[in-house]
C-alpha positions, 0 to 999 in steps of 0.5 A: 504490511507490518510482516514485511521485514520477517519476509525480507529476512526469510528470502535474505537467508535462502537466496545466493545473494547472501552468499556474493554479500558475505564473501565480498566483505560488503556488509554496510547497509545504507539508511532507508530513506523514505520513497516519496510522492511529490508535495505538488501530486499530493496536493493535486489529487487530495492526498495527504501523509499519514503520521510519520515515516516508519523506519525499521532496521532488522539484523540477521546473523548469518555465516557468523556476520550481521546482515542489516536490512533497513527499510522506511516505510509511508502511507498516504490517503485521499484526504479529499474523498475521505471529507466528502465520505464524511460529509455525505455520512453526516447529511445522510444522518440528519435527514434520516434522524439517525445517531450521529456518533456513528463510526465510519469505517471507511476513510477513502483510497490508500497508498503505502510506500516502503523501500528496502535497503540491503547490504552494500546497496544490493537490490533483491532478485525480481524472484524474491521481490515477487514472492514478497509482493505476493506475501503482502498481498495476502497480508493486506487482504487479511488486515483490510478483510478483502474476499477474493482478492485477485489479479485481474490485470497488468499496468504500464507505468514510467516512473521518476528515474525513467524506467517502465514498470508493470503494475498489477491490478486486483480487485476484490471485496470488503465486508464490516463487522458492525453490519451497518454497512454493506460490503464494498468493492475494491480495487488494488494496485502493486508495483515494485521497482529497482531504485537508487540501490534499493527497491521500492514496493507500492501498494494502492488500495481504493473503495469502487461503487456505491457504499451503502448504510444498512440498518433496520429501517434504512437502506441508503446509498451514502456515496458513489465512488469511481474506483477507476478514477481513484486508480487513475489519481493512485497511478499519478502519484506512483509516477512520482515516488522517488 
C-alpha cells in the first residue's frame, strides 16, 4: 500500500489527462479528505480505526509545471474479531501449559480506504485506476505473504453517493515465518469509484476458516472464522464510505 504514490505519479506521466490539465491551467490540487466509513457502521461491526489518517503529497514537474497529487489513507481493523482470537489463544495456552508470551501473527480483518486527488479535482480514467488497483493487489500479496491471491468473482455494491460499483473478490493463502501457525486461507475484496472530484480505493482482507496452532506436541484449532460473514461486514462498511 505504501507504493500508491509512486504508481500515481507513473500513471500521471503517461496519461493524456495531463495535457488537458496543463493546457487548461487548472494546476491547483485540493486537499485530500479522508474517505471514512460511518461511525455507526464501525461500531455495529466491531471495527476501529488503526492510528491516524496518513496524508501524503507528491509533486512532479511536468512540462515545466508542478503537478501535485494529494492522498489520504485510513486503516481499520475488526477489533471484536481480534479480541476473540486473542482470548481463544490465551485459553488454548492455559489448557496446554504453553508459554503465554507467544506472539499472535494475525489480528483479524482489515480495511483500507484511500482517497486520491488530482490537479483541478479531475478523476483518474478507469483504465489508470484499474492498473493502480492491480498493482495494489500485487503489493498487498507481498506485504501479507499471500500466495495464489487470485480473482474469484465480483460483487455489486451501492455506495454512499447512490452509484452502483463492482467490487472484485480474491482468494489466497497466507503463511507465517515462525511455523507455529498453519497457513491461513484469506479472502480479499477491492473496489474503487469516483466521488467528490476524487477517486476512492478500498481494500479489505479477512481470514477464512480454521486458524491452527502447530507445535512439536500440539496441533489444535485456535478459532474458526467465517470469512464470508467477515466479507459481508466489510461490504456493509464500504457502502458507508464517503
